[in-house]
C-alpha positions in Angstrom: -0.1 0.0 -0.1 1.2 3.5 -0.8 -0.1 5.2 2.1 2.0 5.3 5.2 1.3 6.4 8.8 2.2 10.0 9.2 1.0 11.0 5.6 -1.4 14.0 5.2 -4.2 12.7 3.0 -7.7 14.1 1.7 -10.7 12.3 1.3 -12.0 11.9 -2.0 -15.5 10.3 -1.9 -18.0 9.7 0.9 -19.7 11.9 3.5 -16.4 13.6 4.5 -15.1 14.4 1.0 -12.7 17.1 0.9 -11.5 17.0 4.5 -7.8 16.4 5.2 -6.0 14.9 8.0 -3.0 12.9 9.2 -3.0 9.1 9.0 -2.9 7.6 12.5 -2.6 3.7 11.4 -2.9 1.5 8.4 -4.3 -1.9 8.2 -2.6 -3.5 5.3 -4.7 -6.9 5.1 -8.2 -5.0 5.2 -7.0 -2.0 3.0 -8.2 0.5 5.6 -6.6 3.7 7.0 -7.5 5.7 10.3 -7.2 9.6 9.8 -7.4 12.0 12.4 -10.8 13.9 12.6 -12.3 12.0 9.6 -15.3 9.5 9.8 -16.3 10.4 13.2 -18.9 8.3 14.8 -20.7 8.0 18.3 -19.8 4.9 20.2 -22.3 4.2 23.0 -20.5 2.7 26.0 -22.0 1.4 29.4 -20.8 2.6 32.8 -17.7 0.6 33.7 -14.7 1.2 35.9 -12.6 3.1 33.2 -15.6 5.0 32.1 -17.9 5.5 35.3 -20.5 7.6 33.7 -21.0 5.7 30.4 -22.7 7.8 27.6 -21.7 8.5 23.9 -17.9 8.5 22.9 -17.0 10.4 19.6 -14.3 8.3 17.9 -12.7 8.0 14.5 -13.2 4.8 12.4 -11.2 3.4 9.6 -12.0 4.3 6.0 -11.1 2.4 2.8 -7.6 3.4 1.6 -8.9 3.8 -2.1 -11.2 6.7 -0.6 -8.2 8.8 0.2 -5.3 10.5 -1.7 -2.0 11.8 -0.3 -1.4 15.5 -0.3 1.6 16.6 -2.3 4.0 18.7 0.2 5.0 21.0 -2.6 1.6 22.0 -4.3 -1.0 21.1 -1.3 -3.0 19.1 -3.8 -3.9 15.4 -3.7 -1.8 13.3 -5.8 -0.8 9.8 -6.8 2.1 8.1 -5.4 4.9 6.4 -7.2 8.1 4.6 -6.4 11.5 5.2 -8.1 15.1 4.2 -7.4 17.7 6.8 -6.7 21.1 6.9 -8.3 22.6 5.6 -5.2 20.0 2.4 -5.3 17.7 3.5 -2.5 14.1 3.3 -3.2 11.7 6.3 -2.5 8.0 7.4 -2.7 7.2 10.4 -4.7 4.4 12.6 -5.6 3.3 12.0 -9.4 2.2 15.7 -9.7 5.1 17.5 -8.9 7.8 14.9 -8.4 8.5 15.7 -4.7 10.0 13.1 -2.5 7.7 11.4 0.0 10.5 9.8 2.0 12.8 6.7 1.5 11.2 3.4 1.6 14.2 0.9 1.5 17.8 1.5 2.0 20.5 1.3 -0.7 20.9 -1.7 -2.8 23.9 -2.1 -5.0 21.8 -3.9 -7.8 19.6 -0.9 -8.3 22.5 1.7 -8.1 23.3 3.6 -11.5 26.9 2.9 -12.6 
């Protein structure tokens, strides 16, 4: 999956369309992401030791990863993400709109280094 925890993303479909937030966690098996302040729901809880009053908690729920796009750090617009190898053989993610780097994914490998 091309979305990592810590990325800033924008929701492109659904009830929260247009909202942006930071990715808190990623579930690779279910293809879901948890985004700060997006897809907020009420969870009804009974009184317990941890929550003596009970009531309704406002919390974020995961959304499908295909419904969000990474925001380019250079243009502040949603962009697709690609992978490329640098001259030293390390692999990085980059924004397809502007070509800006989104961080190194894997360390240097001699097989991918340009000679």
